[in-house]
N, C-alpha and C positions, 0 to 999 in steps of 0.2 A: 626507328630512331626518329623518322619525320613526324610521326603522330605525337610523340611526347613533347617535341619542340613546339607543335601547334597548341597542345593542351597546356603547356607551360606559358605561352604567350596569351592564350585566352585568360588563364588564371591571373597573370599579371594585369591584364586589361581590367578585368573586373575588380580587382583589388584597387587599382588606380581610380575607377569610377566610384567606388565606395568612399575613398578619401575625399573626392570631389563633392559627394553628396553631403558630407558632414558641413559644408559651408552654406548650404540652401537655407536652414533656418537663421543663419546669421544675416543672410542677404535680405531675407524677408523682414526681419526686424529693423534693419538699416533702412530698408524702403519705407516701413510703416513710421519710423522715426522721422525720416526726411519729409513725408507727406504730412504728417502731424505738425511738424514745425512750420511748414508753409501755411497750413490751416490757422495756426495760432498767429502768425504774421498778419495773414489777410484779415482775420477777425479783429485783431487789435489795431489794425490801421483803418478798417472800415466801419465796423459795427458801432464803436463808441462815438464816433463822429455823426454817423448817419442816424442812428436809433438810439443814442444815449444810453448804451448797455455798457456794463462793466468790461474790463480787460480780462482775459482768461489766461491760465498757465498752460505749459506744455501738456500736462496730463489731462487736463479738461479738453484741450484740442484733440489729443488722441482718443478720449472717450466719445467726443463728438463725432469723430471720423468713423469710429467703429459702429456707433449707433445709426449713422446715415448709411453706412454699408449693409448693416443687417436690415434696415428698413427699405431701402431702395435697390438692393442688389449690388452686384460687385463689378458692374461696368462692362458687360459684354457688348454692349453698343448695338447699334443697328436695329432691325425689327424686333429682334429678340430682347431687347433691353428690358430693365425693370427687375423687380424682385422675383427670384425663382418660384417662390410659393404662389405668387400671382399667376405667372405663366402657366403652372401646372393646373391650378384651379380653372382658368379660362379654356385651357384646352379640353379639360374634362367637360365643361359646360357645352362647349362647341360640339364634341362628339355625341353629346346626348340630344342634341337639337335635331328637329326633323328639317327637311330641305326647305320648307316655307318659313319656319322659324329663322334658319340661317339667312334667308334672302332678306327677311324683314330686319334682321340685326343689321346686315349690310347697308340697308337703305337708312336706317337710323344712324349709323355711323357716317355715312355720306352726308346726311343733312347736318349733323354736328360738326363734322370736320371741314365742311366746305366754307364755314365762316371764317377760317383761319387761312391766311396766305392765298396761294393760287387756288382757283376752283378747278377740280379735276376734270370737269367737262370741257375745259379749255383745251385740254390734251387728247380728248376723245376717250378718257377713261371710263366715262359714265355710259357709253353705248354698249349695247349687248354684243357679245363675241360673235354670235351667229347672225347678227344683222349686218348685211354688206354696208360699207361706207359709200356714201354718194360720191361720184366723181367730182372734180372741182369744176368742170364745164357745167354740170347741171346746176351747181349752187350758184354759180355766177348769172346763169340764165334766169333763175328764179328771183333774184334780186333786182333785175333790170326792169 
């Protein structure tokens, strides 16, 4: 008797979960509509004044939003942000590089990225991991 009660409860739970799943497409559409409306408002408030462009409609804003999401990815953020096809392609290239090519690539990226914002060497990120850091006393003596 107890097993049938448990089975009935599990069945009811699954049925209730399926009823909730029906609303997910509507929530996605509502979210898309809200974000498209915000894109339209921002475009119409800024772009005609700044760049002398024309005003856009709601559907043009939705198309612009979808186009940007296709081209630039779906906002995972963090170090893995960007278009998914680009991440896959770069991972493939990285796996096919030799150790010397990987090190040369790292150096090139350090040179390119050090021009923006804080320099990584300021925090000691440019040092080799196996090279021991000099104690503060030695560095002070050398400057005196």
